[in-house]
All heavy atoms as an XYZ file, in Angstrom:
945
protein
N     -67.340      7.762     99.518
C     -68.177      7.618    100.835
C     -69.388      8.399    100.716
O     -69.481      9.650    100.324
C     -67.278      8.350    101.981
C     -67.992      8.077    103.362
C     -67.191      8.725    104.437
O     -65.967      9.099    104.210
N     -67.714      8.823    105.673
N     -70.536      7.751    101.114
C     -71.971      8.383    100.829
C     -72.015      9.370    102.062
O     -71.709      9.106    103.176
C     -72.972      7.429    100.877
C     -74.307      7.975    100.829
C     -72.725      6.398     99.854
N     -72.559     10.537    101.723
C     -72.763     11.682    102.706
C     -74.152     12.147    102.387
O     -74.498     12.589    101.278
C     -71.675     12.610    102.727
C     -71.782     13.566    103.890
C     -70.536     14.455    104.074
O     -69.820     14.668    103.053
N     -70.258     14.904    105.268
N     -74.999     12.344    103.548
C     -76.261     12.972    103.459
C     -76.276     13.992    104.525
O     -75.974     13.800    105.680
C     -77.363     11.976    103.641
C     -77.561     10.912    102.742
C     -76.709      9.674    102.964
C     -79.050     10.301    102.761
N     -76.672     15.121    104.090
C     -76.754     16.400    105.033
C     -78.149     17.055    104.887
O     -78.428     17.603    103.858
C     -75.555     17.400    104.673
C     -75.707     18.580    105.648
C     -74.246     16.730    104.744
N     -78.836     16.996    106.013
C     -80.143     17.765    105.978
C     -80.012     19.183    106.307
O     -79.117     19.569    106.964
C     -81.008     17.099    107.030
C     -81.293     15.626    106.890
C     -80.272     14.710    107.549
O     -79.187     15.150    107.961
O     -80.597     13.552    107.786
N     -81.028     19.965    105.883
C     -81.065     21.377    106.193
C     -82.510     21.789    106.060
O     -83.463     21.085    105.529
C     -80.124     22.212    105.217
O     -80.628     22.052    103.885
N     -82.846     22.950    106.515
C     -84.148     23.566    106.370
C     -85.083     23.478    107.610
O     -86.121     24.013    107.605
N     -84.622     22.832    108.705
C     -85.369     22.737    109.950
C     -85.508     24.104    110.610
O     -84.825     25.045    110.309
N     -86.352     24.111    111.606
C     -86.511     25.332    112.394
C     -87.841     25.232    113.134
O     -88.361     24.101    113.438
N     -88.421     26.449    113.387
C     -89.699     26.511    114.150
C     -90.694     27.052    113.246
O     -90.473     27.866    112.359
C     -89.454     27.423    115.353
O     -88.555     26.872    116.224
N     -91.811     26.495    113.454
C     -93.136     26.978    112.784
C     -94.289     27.024    113.718
O     -94.340     26.246    114.596
C     -93.324     26.113    111.436
N     -95.326     27.729    113.232
C     -96.585     27.737    114.043
C     -97.574     26.684    113.459
O     -97.336     26.386    112.319
C     -97.237     29.052    113.908
C     -96.447     30.120    114.667
C     -97.328     31.497    114.766
O     -98.199     31.741    113.903
N     -96.931     32.236    115.798
N     -98.439     26.113    114.145
C     -99.368     25.265    113.601
C    -100.118     25.837    112.386
O    -100.467     26.957    112.412
C    -100.381     25.015    114.779
C     -99.478     25.181    115.980
C     -98.649     26.343    115.635
N    -100.223     25.082    111.409
C    -100.902     25.526    110.117
C     -99.802     26.033    109.131
O    -100.141     26.253    107.994
N     -98.618     26.199    109.618
C     -97.519     26.724    108.732
C     -96.919     25.740    107.766
O     -97.323     24.590    107.864
N     -95.920     26.115    107.148
C     -95.223     25.344    106.159
C     -93.748     25.342    106.407
O     -93.219     26.343    106.930
C     -95.480     25.718    104.811
O     -96.854     25.559    104.408
N     -93.088     24.356    105.916
C     -91.524     24.345    106.095
C     -91.023     23.345    104.970
O     -91.702     22.384    104.643
C     -91.134     23.876    107.437
C     -89.687     23.934    107.695
S     -89.225     23.308    109.400
C     -90.136     24.546    110.414
N     -89.830     23.563    104.511
C     -89.305     22.811    103.475
C     -87.961     22.286    103.959
O     -87.049     23.128    104.228
C     -89.118     23.589    102.104
C     -88.649     22.677    100.946
C     -88.711     23.461     99.696
N     -88.413     22.693     98.524
C     -89.284     22.018     97.807
N     -90.551     22.096     98.106
N     -88.984     21.377     96.756
N     -87.681     21.023    103.906
C     -86.498     20.381    104.301
C     -85.788     19.876    102.961
O     -86.438     19.583    102.073
C     -86.693     19.129    105.263
C     -87.544     19.379    106.464
C     -87.537     18.029    107.304
C     -87.004     20.450    107.306
N     -84.449     19.893    103.116
C     -83.617     19.515    101.880
C     -82.568     18.552    102.359
O     -82.078     18.698    103.561
C     -83.062     20.658    101.241
O     -82.399     20.172    100.083
N     -82.133     17.636    101.600
C     -81.162     16.661    102.009
C     -80.144     16.666    100.733
O     -80.557     16.324     99.608
C     -81.643     15.324    102.276
S     -80.458     14.008    102.485
N     -78.914     16.944    101.023
C     -77.895     16.959     99.938
C     -77.192     15.565    100.045
O     -76.689     15.260    101.062
C     -76.970     18.090    100.134
N     -77.127     15.042     98.860
C     -76.525     13.653     98.802
C     -75.218     13.698     97.878
O     -75.232     14.382     96.927
C     -77.543     12.686     98.160
C     -76.854     11.239     98.126
C     -78.805     12.678     98.869
N     -74.176     13.146     98.472
C     -72.957     13.050     97.634
C     -72.332     11.634     97.895
O     -72.497     10.966     98.888
C     -71.918     14.076     98.164
O     -71.602     13.914     99.558
N     -71.621     11.216     96.841
C     -70.806     10.013     96.844
C     -71.713      8.788     96.635
O     -71.232      7.605     96.886
N     -72.977      8.894     96.175
C     -73.748      7.700     95.903
C     -73.370      7.171     94.625
O     -73.421      7.793     93.539
C     -75.222      8.168     95.932
C     -76.201      6.939     95.769
C     -76.951      6.692     94.609
C     -76.429      5.980     96.596
N     -77.690      5.539     94.779
C     -77.411      5.116     96.178
C     -76.003      5.673     97.893
C     -77.886      3.961     96.822
C     -76.376      4.581     98.644
C     -77.304      3.815     98.071
N     -72.879      5.955     94.486
C     -72.306      5.355     93.284
C     -73.303      4.606     92.375
O     -72.885      4.123     91.394
C     -71.236      4.350     93.804
C     -71.833      3.882     95.156
C     -72.619      5.058     95.700
N     -74.545      4.587     92.756
C     -75.459      3.735     91.996
C     -76.566      4.575     91.281
O     -76.900      5.668     91.727
C     -76.259      2.708     92.948
C     -75.277      1.939     93.773
C     -75.130      2.189     95.196
C     -74.441      0.951     93.269
C     -74.391      1.380     95.897
C     -73.644      0.128     94.026
C     -73.554      0.373     95.330
O     -72.702     -0.304     96.098
N     -77.117      4.028     90.166
C     -78.056      4.707     89.508
C     -79.496      4.437     90.077
O     -80.456      5.243     89.834
C     -78.024      4.360     88.004
O     -78.247      2.965     87.873
N     -79.702      3.408     90.831
C     -80.862      3.101     91.584
C     -80.895      3.529     92.946
O     -79.853      3.529     93.585
C     -81.196      1.456     91.402
O     -80.117      0.837     92.015
C     -81.326      1.062     89.936
N     -81.967      3.792     93.461
C     -82.070      4.203     94.869
C     -83.525      4.301     95.312
O     -84.344      4.334     94.476
C     -81.437      5.566     95.169
C     -82.024      6.698     94.480
C     -83.195      7.310     94.956
C     -81.405      7.089     93.226
C     -83.794      8.344     94.275
C     -82.043      8.123     92.530
C     -83.214      8.676     93.068
O     -83.839      9.864     92.402
N     -83.711      4.241     96.680
C     -84.959      4.693     97.334
C     -84.423      5.665     98.394
O     -83.496      5.386     99.111
C     -85.638      3.567     97.816
S     -87.045      4.062     99.078
N     -85.058      6.782     98.415
C     -84.638      7.748     99.477
C     -85.967      7.936    100.358
O     -87.016      8.017     99.966
C     -84.213      9.076     98.891
C     -82.984      8.877     98.213
S     -82.119     10.531     97.876
C     -81.565     11.009     99.544
N     -85.705      8.222    101.643
C     -86.646      8.452    102.566
C     -86.541      9.506    103.541
O     -85.420      9.865    103.783
N     -87.543      9.929    104.137
C     -87.482     10.864    105.219
C     -88.142     10.154    106.512
O     -89.176      9.502    106.388
C     -88.301     12.154    105.041
C     -87.678     13.069    104.140
C     -87.914     13.346    102.820
C     -86.599     14.042    104.517
N     -87.062     14.301    102.367
C     -86.308     14.770    103.335
C     -85.955     14.420    105.722
C     -85.394     15.753    103.366
C     -85.039     15.362    105.673
C     -84.677     16.098    104.461
N     -87.458     10.239    107.643
C     -87.877      9.594    108.908
C     -87.735     10.687    109.992
O     -87.133     11.698    109.851
C     -86.952      8.491    109.251
C     -86.960      7.261    108.269
C     -86.362      7.344    107.139
C     -87.768      6.135    108.677
C     -86.487      6.309    106.192
C     -87.843      5.038    107.710
C     -87.138      5.185    106.472
N     -88.531     10.465    111.133
C     -88.426     11.429    112.149
C     -88.448     10.683    113.513
O     -88.981      9.618    113.589
C     -89.618     12.415    112.049
C     -91.047     11.780    112.169
C     -92.012     12.865    111.885
N     -93.398     12.352    112.094
C     -94.579     12.950    111.604
N     -94.390     14.163    111.114
N     -95.636     12.439    111.824
N     -87.901     11.326    114.394
C     -87.953     10.970    115.765
C     -86.885      9.795    116.186
O     -86.290      9.277    115.310
N     -86.863      9.552    117.470
C     -85.837      8.461    117.984
C     -86.238      7.200    117.516
O     -85.397      6.310    117.222
C     -85.879      8.552    119.458
C     -85.238      9.760    120.066
O     -84.554     10.453    119.328
O     -85.518     10.147    121.287
N     -87.597      6.836    117.282
C     -87.977      5.687    116.725
C     -87.861      5.521    115.232
O     -88.294      4.538    114.617
N     -87.417      6.580    114.582
C     -87.216      6.561    113.097
C     -88.540      6.178    112.354
O     -88.618      5.251    111.652
C     -86.049      5.701    112.723
C     -84.734      6.049    113.205
C     -84.201      7.336    112.764
N     -83.009      7.803    113.501
C     -81.801      7.678    113.098
N     -81.469      7.271    111.895
N     -80.682      8.078    113.732
N     -89.575      7.023    112.677
C     -90.931      6.845    112.073
C     -90.786      7.156    110.629
O     -90.332      8.315    110.276
C     -91.952      7.686    112.795
C     -93.252      7.639    112.001
C     -94.175      8.754    112.576
O     -93.703      9.703    113.290
O     -95.372      8.786    112.066
N     -91.299      6.260    109.707
C     -91.145      6.482    108.290
C     -92.239      7.701    107.927
O     -93.387      7.554    108.296
N     -91.769      8.712    107.235
C     -92.566      9.801    106.858
C     -92.966      9.698    105.360
O     -94.068      9.799    104.974
C     -91.887     11.223    107.105
C     -92.771     12.358    106.585
C     -91.586     11.309    108.507
N     -92.002      9.472    104.527
C     -92.130      9.395    103.096
C     -91.006      8.790    102.486
O     -89.967      8.871    102.957
C     -92.500     10.798    102.510
N     -91.179      8.264    101.223
C     -90.135      7.753    100.495
C     -90.289      8.019     98.978
O     -91.458      8.188     98.545
C     -89.970      6.224    100.768
O     -91.011      5.456    100.081
N     -89.203      7.914     98.220
C     -89.333      8.138     96.790
C     -88.247      7.200     96.141
O     -87.102      7.162     96.552
C     -89.227      9.603     96.402
C     -89.411      9.754     94.890
C     -87.748     10.033     96.882
C     -89.432     11.254     94.492
N     -88.628      6.470     95.121
C     -87.749      5.639     94.273
C     -87.186      6.476     93.147
O     -87.593      7.559     92.815
C     -88.455      4.509     93.737
C     -88.881      3.484     94.856
O     -88.202      3.434     95.904
N     -89.914      2.761     94.700
N     -86.186      5.853     92.489
C     -85.458      6.620     91.414
C     -86.424      6.747     90.255
O     -86.218      7.677     89.403
C     -84.196      5.839     91.057
C     -84.486      4.407     90.609
O     -84.555      3.541     91.473
O     -84.731      4.157     89.427
N     -87.541      5.940     90.151
C     -88.541      6.135     89.054
C     -89.572      7.097     89.390
O     -90.472      7.293     88.661
C     -89.075      4.769     88.646
C     -89.942      4.163     89.763
O     -90.064      4.865     90.955
O     -90.576      3.165     89.641
N     -89.390      7.786     90.575
C     -90.421      8.805     91.056
C     -91.554      8.264     91.799
O     -92.402      9.113     92.336
N     -91.644      6.975     92.024
C     -92.692      6.370     92.798
C     -92.636      6.860     94.326
O     -91.523      6.775     94.803
C     -92.817      4.890     92.739
C     -93.918      4.227     93.636
C     -93.875      2.766     93.671
O     -92.971      2.240     93.053
O     -94.738      2.125     94.236
N     -93.687      7.367     94.841
C     -93.662      7.935     96.284
C     -94.592      7.188     97.118
O     -95.573      6.609     96.726
C     -94.037      9.334     96.227
O     -95.360      9.592     95.765
C     -93.002     10.228     95.456
N     -94.268      7.233     98.416
C     -95.226      6.600     99.393
C     -95.117      7.467    100.692
O     -94.139      8.117    100.980
C     -94.612      5.141     99.830
C     -94.618      4.253     98.564
C     -94.582      2.793     98.959
O     -95.457      2.173     99.546
N     -93.342      2.183     98.612
N     -96.285      7.577    101.399
C     -96.367      8.456    102.483
C     -96.993      7.755    103.743
O     -97.908      6.874    103.528
C     -97.220      9.621    102.191
C     -96.671     10.589    101.072
C     -96.922     10.369     99.767
C     -95.906     11.646    101.497
C     -96.435     11.209     98.792
C     -95.326     12.412    100.448
C     -95.722     12.141     99.108
O     -95.050     13.042     98.225
N     -96.570      8.096    104.910
C     -97.356      7.709    106.116
C     -98.702      8.359    106.166
O     -98.937      9.439    105.582
C     -96.579      8.154    107.267
N     -99.702      7.708    106.641
C    -101.083      8.103    106.660
C    -101.107      9.469    107.369
O    -101.950     10.353    107.052
C    -102.016      7.169    107.374
C    -102.168      5.905    106.520
O    -101.926      5.810    105.349
O    -102.569      4.848    107.200
N    -100.283      9.670    108.347
C    -100.343     10.897    109.133
C     -99.916     12.118    108.415
O    -100.204     13.227    108.852
C     -99.430     10.682    110.437
O     -98.076     10.468    110.020
N     -99.207     11.986    107.287
C     -98.713     13.135    106.563
C     -99.298     13.216    105.131
O     -99.054     14.159    104.489
C     -97.163     13.098    106.452
C     -96.542     13.082    107.891
C     -96.601     12.100    105.548
N     -99.945     12.139    104.718
C    -100.552     12.125    103.324
C    -101.478     13.276    103.137
O    -102.336     13.508    103.943
C    -101.225     10.766    103.115
O    -101.794     10.627    101.769
N    -101.245     14.020    102.056
C    -102.049     15.048    101.640
C    -101.521     16.371    102.180
O    -101.988     17.517    101.765
N    -100.544     16.303    103.087
C     -99.960     17.484    103.651
C     -98.450     17.667    103.269
O     -97.891     18.703    103.097
C    -100.038     17.452    105.214
C    -101.400     17.414    105.682
C    -101.376     17.666    107.260
N    -100.633     16.599    107.930
C     -99.577     16.721    108.740
N     -99.200     17.995    108.974
N     -99.010     15.712    109.319
N     -97.802     16.561    103.144
C     -96.297     16.520    102.865
C     -96.093     16.108    101.375
O     -96.855     15.211    100.931
C     -95.494     15.630    103.802
C     -95.388     16.077    105.219
C     -96.078     17.139    105.626
C     -94.583     15.517    106.085
C     -96.062     17.574    106.958
C     -94.470     15.876    107.359
C     -95.233     16.886    107.860
N     -95.093     16.675    100.803
C     -94.752     16.168     99.453
C     -93.201     15.892     99.401
O     -92.347     16.812     99.726
C     -95.043     17.286     98.377
C     -96.551     17.522     98.411
C     -94.629     16.869     96.947
C     -96.944     18.770     97.466
N     -92.805     14.743     98.970
C     -91.410     14.360     98.837
C     -91.079     14.459     97.416
O     -91.769     14.083     96.356
C     -91.168     12.929     99.415
C     -89.688     12.615     99.294
C     -91.981     11.900     98.509
C     -89.383     11.276    100.109
N     -89.908     15.027     97.133
C     -89.373     15.106     95.679
C     -87.898     15.056     95.637
O     -87.246     15.156     96.802
C     -89.897     16.491     95.228
O     -89.340     17.537     95.911
N     -87.327     14.806     94.532
C     -85.883     14.738     94.405
C     -85.489     15.416     93.168
O     -86.217     15.530     92.091
C     -85.353     13.318     94.492
C     -85.351     12.560     93.149
C     -86.628     11.894     93.014
N     -86.623     10.951     91.879
C     -87.077     11.236     90.596
N     -87.600     12.463     90.364
N     -86.983     10.292     89.646
N     -84.240     15.952     93.197
C     -83.657     16.559     91.925
C     -82.453     15.803     91.687
O     -81.376     16.004     92.335
C     -83.327     18.105     92.283
C     -82.870     18.837     91.133
O     -82.164     18.266     90.267
O     -83.261     19.984     91.037
N     -82.463     15.033     90.595
C     -81.272     14.167     90.307
C     -80.190     14.901     89.697
O     -79.032     14.517     89.793
C     -81.783     13.117     89.288
C     -82.617     12.039     89.775
O     -82.534     11.807     91.008
N     -83.560     11.615     89.020
N     -80.373     16.120     89.272
C     -79.205     17.027     88.879
C     -78.556     17.659     89.924
O     -77.292     17.700     90.048
C     -79.726     18.062     87.810
C     -80.157     17.467     86.537
C     -81.555     17.250     86.193
C     -79.348     17.018     85.455
C     -82.100     16.756     85.093
C     -79.734     16.352     84.379
C     -81.143     16.284     84.209
O     -81.643     15.654     83.068
N     -79.311     18.188     90.920
C     -78.702     18.821     92.132
C     -78.322     17.753     93.147
O     -77.670     18.103     94.158
C     -79.757     19.783     92.647
C     -79.955     21.035     91.688
C     -80.902     21.978     92.332
C     -81.152     23.129     91.421
N     -82.044     24.123     92.102
N     -78.795     16.506     93.038
C     -78.547     15.570     94.004
C     -79.109     15.841     95.354
O     -78.455     15.908     96.462
C     -77.045     15.122     94.218
C     -76.454     14.518     92.880
O     -77.222     13.727     92.299
N     -75.276     14.747     92.680
N     -80.411     16.327     95.339
C     -81.014     16.640     96.569
C     -82.357     15.930     96.748
O     -82.968     15.613     95.728
C     -81.241     18.303     96.655
O     -82.078     18.599     95.455
C     -79.991     18.968     96.809
N     -82.786     15.803     97.880
C     -84.065     15.219     98.236
C     -84.779     16.307     99.087
O     -84.127     16.789    100.108
C     -83.829     13.931     99.104
C     -85.143     13.346     99.650
C     -85.901     12.684     98.608
C     -84.822     12.379    100.814
N     -86.070     16.590     98.759
C     -86.733     17.642     99.558
C     -88.044     17.010    100.109
O     -88.564     16.110     99.746
C     -87.107     18.782     98.568
C     -85.989     19.582     98.113
O     -84.951     19.562     98.753
O     -85.993     20.071     96.877
N     -88.435     17.781    101.156
C     -89.691     17.359    101.755
C     -90.498     18.766    102.087
O     -90.051     19.523    102.987
C     -89.432     16.679    103.120
C     -90.796     16.129    103.784
C     -91.385     14.970    102.962
C     -90.485     15.702    105.238
N     -91.499     18.956    101.364
C     -92.334     20.169    101.583
C     -93.485     19.768    102.474
O     -94.220     18.785    102.355
C     -93.108     20.583    100.233
C     -93.927     21.711    100.343
C     -93.292     22.988    100.794
O     -92.195     23.315    100.357
N     -93.974     23.743    101.729
N     -93.497     20.456    103.651
C     -94.287     20.155    104.778
C     -95.343     21.255    104.874
O     -94.979     22.381    105.115
C     -93.598     19.863    106.026
C     -92.529     18.856    105.957
S     -91.723     18.405    107.522
C     -90.909     20.034    107.881
N     -96.714     21.004    104.737
C     -97.699     21.962    104.923
C     -98.621     21.663    105.988
O     -98.689     20.317    106.414
C     -98.466     22.068    103.507
C     -97.595     22.519    102.358
O     -96.746     23.355    102.434
N     -97.744     21.707    101.232
N     -99.437     22.569    106.394
C    -100.455     22.297    107.464
C     -99.836     21.595    108.631
O    -100.333     20.650    109.111
C    -101.624     21.596    106.855
O    -102.261     22.177    105.867
N     -98.782     22.090    109.116
C     -98.064     21.445    110.139
C     -98.918     21.573    111.443
O     -99.613     22.489    111.768
C     -96.650     22.339    110.373
C     -95.664     21.954    109.270
C     -94.513     23.053    109.379
C     -95.008     20.669    109.382
N     -98.582     20.518    112.255
C     -99.186     20.329    113.545
C     -98.187     20.054    114.562
O     -97.037     19.683    114.158
C    -100.264     19.209    113.536
O     -99.566     18.037    113.568
C    -101.217     19.270    112.360
N     -98.443     20.252    115.832
C     -97.426     19.956    116.830
C     -96.907     18.522    116.858
O     -95.733     18.353    117.177
C     -98.061     20.284    118.050
C     -99.150     21.358    117.771
C     -99.619     21.023    116.388
N     -97.799     17.596    116.347
C     -97.426     16.194    116.240
C     -96.221     15.972    115.243
O     -95.607     14.955    115.160
C     -98.513     15.320    115.986
C     -99.453     15.086    117.019
C    -100.386     16.407    117.375
O    -100.582     17.141    116.435
O    -100.551     16.654    118.618
N     -96.014     17.024    114.371
C     -94.962     16.896    113.372
C     -93.576     17.304    113.941
O     -92.466     17.151    113.184
C     -95.217     17.871    112.133
C     -96.544     17.341    111.408
O     -96.652     16.219    111.218
O     -97.243     18.267    111.069
N     -93.614     17.727    115.139
C     -92.256     18.028    115.808
C     -91.466     16.839    115.940
O     -91.829     15.766    116.358
C     -92.560     18.656    117.232
O     -93.239     19.958    117.057
C     -91.223     18.850    117.968
N     -90.153     17.149    115.637
C     -89.167     15.970    115.797
C     -87.809     16.266    114.961
O     -87.766     17.201    114.229
N     -87.000     15.296    115.239
C     -85.676     15.302    114.364
C     -85.961     14.566    113.133
O     -86.205     13.437    113.210
C     -84.590     14.738    115.269
C     -83.098     14.986    114.737
C     -82.776     16.408    114.638
C     -82.185     14.179    115.720
N     -85.739     15.198    112.018
C     -85.947     14.613    110.734
C     -84.714     14.130    110.060
O     -83.735     14.978    109.979
C     -86.767     15.567    109.785
C     -88.186     15.749    110.054
C     -88.686     16.323    111.327
C     -89.176     15.258    109.216
C     -89.974     16.404    111.640
C     -90.526     15.345    109.468
C     -90.954     15.901    110.643
O     -92.277     16.070    110.982
N     -84.764     12.875    109.606
C     -83.507     12.313    108.986
C     -83.871     12.009    107.513
O     -84.953     11.528    107.205
C     -83.136     10.996    109.681
C     -82.810     11.158    111.126
C     -83.746     11.101    112.060
C     -81.534     11.406    111.572
C     -83.521     11.165    113.460
C     -81.246     11.490    112.943
C     -82.255     11.423    113.903
N     -82.826     12.075    106.688
C     -83.024     11.557    105.400
C     -82.107     10.269    105.315
O     -81.087     10.172    106.026
C     -82.627     12.578    104.314
S     -80.920     13.072    104.198
N     -82.560      9.354    104.415
C     -81.871      8.102    104.289
C     -81.927      7.583    102.852
O     -82.764      7.997    102.069
C     -82.353      7.132    105.260
N     -80.944      6.657    102.513
C     -80.992      6.143    101.163
C     -80.536      4.698    101.213
O     -79.838      4.260    102.023
C     -79.888      6.952    100.283
C     -80.133      6.679     98.755
C     -78.434      6.706    100.799
C     -79.229      7.563     97.856
N     -81.161      3.873    100.270
C     -80.790      2.640    100.127
C     -80.627      2.306     98.590
O     -81.067      3.123     97.721
C     -81.861      1.588    100.669
C     -83.213      1.765    100.029
C     -84.087      0.672    100.398
N     -83.790     -0.530     99.705
C     -84.377     -1.651     99.913
N     -85.326     -1.804    100.823
N     -83.980     -2.856     99.320
N     -79.957      1.246     98.215
C     -79.649      1.048     96.800
C     -80.848      0.583     95.993
O     -80.921      0.980     94.799
C     -78.496     -0.067     96.652
C     -78.171     -0.372     95.187
C     -77.014     -1.321     95.210
N     -76.602     -1.696     93.852
C     -75.702     -2.384     93.520
N     -74.972     -3.071     94.388
N     -75.420     -2.709     92.198
N     -81.729     -0.157     96.616
C     -82.852     -0.787     95.735
C     -84.157     -0.101     96.029
O     -84.318      0.718     97.027
C     -82.943     -2.161     96.024
C     -81.682     -2.963     95.959
C     -81.009     -3.607     96.999
C     -81.010     -3.157     94.760
N     -79.911     -4.150     96.428
C     -79.791     -3.910     95.072
C     -81.211     -2.903     93.357
C     -78.793     -4.366     94.196
C     -80.194     -3.242     92.439
C     -79.039     -3.993     92.819
N     -85.141     -0.228     95.047
C     -86.330      0.529     95.176
C     -87.117     -0.003     96.458
O     -86.885     -0.985     96.910
C     -87.243      0.163     93.987
N     -87.971      0.879     97.022
C     -88.591      0.553     98.125
C     -90.110      0.001     97.749
O     -90.627      0.353     96.778
C     -88.935      1.823     99.006
S     -87.473      2.429     99.900
N     -90.514     -0.949     98.472
C     -91.859     -1.402     98.324
C     -92.672     -1.161     99.591
O     -92.637     -0.095    100.174
C     -91.820     -2.899     97.952
N     -93.480     -2.184     99.969
C     -94.314     -1.904    101.082
C     -93.595     -1.794    102.355
O     -94.087     -1.338    103.441
C     -95.321     -3.067    101.129
C     -96.422     -3.052    100.167
C     -97.464     -4.156    100.400
N     -96.826     -5.463    100.078
C     -97.443     -6.611    100.142
N     -98.673     -6.733    100.512
N     -96.852     -7.702     99.864
N     -92.261     -2.140    102.340
C     -91.434     -1.943    103.574
C     -90.732     -0.703    103.619
O     -89.787     -0.472    104.383
C     -90.526     -3.143    103.682
C     -89.563     -3.193    102.449
O     -89.832     -2.383    101.461
O     -88.609     -3.969    102.441
N     -91.180      0.294    102.927
C     -90.457      1.613    102.783
C     -90.299      2.276    104.152
O     -89.382      3.160    104.390
C     -91.249      2.633    101.843
C     -92.497      3.021    102.438
C     -93.804      2.336    102.284
C     -92.715      4.178    103.203
N     -94.691      3.169    102.940
C     -94.128      4.200    103.488
C     -91.855      5.115    103.711
C     -94.598      5.236    104.309
C     -92.412      6.151    104.598
C     -93.801      6.159    104.766
N     -91.152      2.012    105.122
C     -91.179      2.759    106.383
C     -90.271      2.092    107.354
O     -90.105      2.648    108.472
C     -92.631      2.705    106.865
C     -93.154      1.331    107.211
N     -93.544      0.548    106.153
C     -93.320      0.674    108.288
C     -94.035     -0.643    106.694
N     -93.823     -0.525    107.963
N     -89.652      1.054    107.024
C     -88.769      0.357    107.964
C     -87.370      0.865    107.881
O     -86.674      0.735    106.880
C     -88.762     -1.167    107.709
C     -90.161     -1.802    107.911
C     -90.063     -3.258    107.606
C     -91.520     -3.878    107.834
N     -91.422     -5.261    107.549
N     -86.861      1.501    108.893
C     -85.593      2.206    108.938
C     -84.491      1.279    108.687
O     -83.516      1.635    108.074
C     -85.432      2.926    110.195
N     -84.600      0.022    109.065
C     -83.504     -0.950    109.090
C     -83.143     -1.325    107.526
O     -81.979     -1.812    107.372
C     -83.810     -2.283    109.797
C     -85.061     -2.949    109.284
C     -85.311     -4.167    110.108
N     -86.488     -4.813    109.802
C     -86.829     -5.639    108.814
N     -85.788     -5.887    107.956
N     -87.963     -6.231    108.582
N     -84.058     -0.963    106.572
C     -83.695     -1.438    105.163
C     -82.769     -0.330    104.574
O     -82.324     -0.571    103.360
C     -84.975     -1.726    104.377
C     -85.665     -0.397    104.117
C     -85.775     -2.686    104.954
C     -86.742     -0.519    103.072
N     -82.484      0.829    105.079
C     -81.753      1.867    104.543
C     -80.346      1.746    104.875
O     -79.966      1.377    106.077
C     -82.352      3.185    104.949
C     -83.670      3.472    104.213
C     -84.854      2.984    104.726
C     -83.617      4.394    103.068
C     -85.978      3.286    104.007
C     -84.831      4.591    102.378
C     -85.972      4.066    102.841
N     -79.476      2.169    104.024
C     -77.977      1.930    104.159
C     -77.217      3.095    104.694
O     -76.397      2.870    105.477
C     -77.423      1.609    102.813
C     -78.039      0.444    102.049
O     -78.332     -0.663    102.775
O     -78.350      0.588    100.989
N     -77.652      4.262    104.432
C     -76.906      5.489    104.822
C     -77.901      6.535    105.335
O     -78.956      6.654    104.809
C     -76.053      6.041    103.778
O     -75.088      5.045    103.289
N     -77.421      7.239    106.312
C     -78.297      8.273    106.968
C     -77.638      9.546    107.175
O     -76.368      9.650    107.351
C     -78.724      7.710    108.406
C     -79.564      6.559    108.335
C     -79.166      5.214    108.164
C     -80.991      6.534    108.571
N     -80.266      4.462    108.163
C     -81.486      5.177    108.495
C     -81.958      7.590    108.888
C     -82.674      4.875    108.553
C     -83.258      7.171    108.928
C     -83.659      5.874    108.816
N     -78.352     10.628    107.167
C     -77.888     11.999    107.647
C     -78.023     12.017    109.158
O     -78.463     11.157    109.839
N     -77.639     13.243    109.664
C     -77.589     13.410    111.054
C     -78.920     14.125    111.595
O     -79.056     14.120    112.846
C     -76.287     14.297    111.486
C     -75.118     13.564    111.274
C     -73.874     14.370    111.845
N     -72.716     13.591    111.812
C     -71.527     14.015    112.277
N     -71.452     15.274    112.913
N     -70.397     13.264    112.154
N     -79.667     14.569    110.743
C     -80.946     15.106    111.137
C     -80.990     16.522    111.231
O     -80.028     17.326    111.413
N     -82.332     17.099    111.108
C     -82.502     18.454    111.205
C     -83.789     18.477    112.114
O     -84.769     17.900    111.848
C     -82.610     19.242    109.913
O     -82.795     20.673    110.133
C     -83.766     18.757    109.061
N     -83.835     19.533    113.065
C     -84.855     19.549    114.029
C     -86.025     20.461    113.527
O     -85.743     21.645    112.923
C     -84.316     20.263    115.323
C     -85.459     20.437    116.403
C     -85.963     19.101    116.976
O     -85.267     18.083    117.030
N     -87.301     18.975    117.208
N     -87.162     19.958    113.616
C     -88.355     20.646    113.288
C     -89.386     20.842    114.557
O     -89.551     19.757    115.173
C     -89.232     19.951    112.139
C     -90.632     20.626    111.940
C     -88.520     19.818    110.945
N     -89.740     21.949    114.945
C     -90.495     22.359    116.038
C     -91.663     23.114    115.557
O     -91.587     24.100    114.972
C     -89.683     23.092    117.065
O     -88.545     22.372    117.398
C     -90.626     23.251    118.324
N     -92.924     22.555    115.850
C     -94.197     23.152    115.605
C     -94.870     23.527    116.866
O     -95.273     22.599    117.588
C     -95.020     22.348    114.722
C     -96.360     23.027    114.275
C     -94.225     21.805    113.500
N     -95.018     24.762    117.075
C     -95.779     25.187    118.373
C     -96.195     26.584    118.185
O     -95.762     27.355    117.332
C     -94.727     25.052    119.606
O     -93.771     26.095    119.491
N     -97.162     26.917    118.995
C     -97.820     28.237    118.926
C     -97.229     29.226    120.075
O     -97.399     30.307    120.097
C     -99.309     28.236    119.165
O     -99.641     27.517    120.321
């Protein structure tokens, strides 16, 4: 059974940084695309394929960095220069096949974590 558990959320001031992590267990495939989403509408934030290819939403490009550690089975999101608009519940997700231009569509992902709250305010 695939399980994804997010951690690292909390509160930060505008301009600050925060790092999220997602622990993955039970994934039976060597291929994948993993992504970070936020909010009730599951807005796509960033994705990474098993070959390391990354994609970002325009709103976070240059500020956020997505990475994965295949040995630790974790997915991370380094968030810098945070703004109040970054506030939300952040989810990690995984799908079996590589992501392409549809990476930002939540419906293409197979398994989800429960989310971790990020709040940015002064």
